[in-house]
N, C-alpha and C positions, 0 to 999 in steps of 0.2 A: 939311405937305401938298404943298409945292412939290417936295420930293424925290421923292415918289411919281410925280408926272407926269414928272419928269426921268428917273427910272429907267425908266418905261414908254416914253418916247420912245427912249431909248438901246437898250432891248431890241428894240423895233420896228425901228429902223434897222439894228441888227445882223442881225436875221432877214432883212430885205429885201436887205441888201447880200450876205449870205453865200449866198443862193439864186442870185444871178447871177454868182458867182465862177467864173472860168475854170478849168477842170480842166486842169492842165498836168503832172500825174504821168504819165509815160509808161506805167505799167502799172496805171492806175486801172480797177478792174472796172466802174465806171459809164461808162467811155469805151472802147467796143470798138474804136475806130479808133486807139487809142494804139499807139505802137511806139517803138523806138529804132533808130538805124542800127547794122547789124551790125559786128562786128569781123572784120576780114580776117585769116585765119590763113595765114602764109607759113612753109613749111618748107624749110630749106636743108640739103642733104647736101653736106658739104665735107671737105677735108683741109687743116688749117691749119699746114702746114710751110713752111719757107723755100723749098723747091723748087716749091711749088704756089701761085704768086702769083694765079692765076685765082680760087681760092677765097677768098683774102683780099680781092680787089677786089669780088667778089660780096657778101661779108659786109659790107663797108664801104658799098656802095651801098644794101643793105637797111637798115642802121643809119641812114643819112642819110635814107631815105624814111620810116622810123619816126619820126624826130625831126621831119620836116616835117609829117607827117599826125597825129602824136600816137599814143602807145601805147594810147589808148582806141579808136583806129580800126584799128591794125595791130599784130599780135603776131607776132614772128618766133621760130621754134624752130630751133636749129642742132643738127644731128646730125653727129658727126665719124666719118669712115670712114678705113680704111687704103686708100691708093691702090696701094701695093705695097711691097716691102721698102726700096726706094730712099728713100721719104718717109714714114716712120712718123709717126703722129699719136698723141701721148700720151693724147688725150681720146677715141680711138676705142674702141668696145666692140662685143662680139658682138650685143648687143641692137640697137644702131643698124644693124648690117649686116643683121640679120634683118628689121628694119622696112623697111629700103631694098629688100631682096630682095622683100618682099611688095608694095612700091610698083611694082617694075619686073618684074612677072611675065612680061611679054613678052620679057624678056631684054636689052632695050636699056638699057645703063648707062653712065654717064659723070659724073664729078664735076668741078666743082660742078653740082648738079642742084637746081632750085627748083620747088616746087609751091605753087599758090595755091588756097586753100579746097578742098582735097581732092585726089582722084586725077586729075581730068581736065585741069586747066590746069597743064601742066608746061613748064618752060623750061630749056634748058641754060644754065648761068650762066658761060659763057666769053665774054669779050669785054672791050672797053675800058669805062672807067667811064661815059663819056657814052652809048654805045650801050646798056649794060646799064640805065642809069637810064631811058632812053626805053622800053625794052622792059618793064621792071618797072612803070613808071608806066602803061602801056597796060593791063596786067592789072589793076592796082590800080584804075584808073578804072572798069573794068567791074563791080567789086564795091562801089565806094564808096557808092552810093545803096541798097544792099541793106537791107531792113528786117528787123528781128528782133521778133517778136511775143511772145517770151518771153525770159527771162533766167535763167541758172543762176548762182547766187552762194552763197558760203559764209556761214553765220551765225556771228558772232563772239560767244562767250559771255563 
């Protein structure tokens, strides 16, 4: 008989406690105000040959910033382009060049070239490490608190 009361008390406590549980799932359908901070997409168009040190410095600065902020906040895509016959890049492809041409429809081109979250925020990636870090951080800071109200993810079977 005592077990029945004990079980009844435990069930009652469980129901009462679970009703007031904080909802911390960022995409909980019962919490319409939920969100995650968005991931900043950085696209670097570069030439990684020994003659093009500016591209190597720009890539290094972006790698350091990705390490500092975390890959869950910044994702960097690197596209390799041919600068000319003097500095061939073994990783360059026609697809990368076609995408870069699409990005630079107004005809102003120069590598390294960096885009932050799309077409509008563009920075020429030439400079010393300290000045590039400052410039890139200012763009990253403008996107850091951006909210994402949905997420695209793959399902692993």
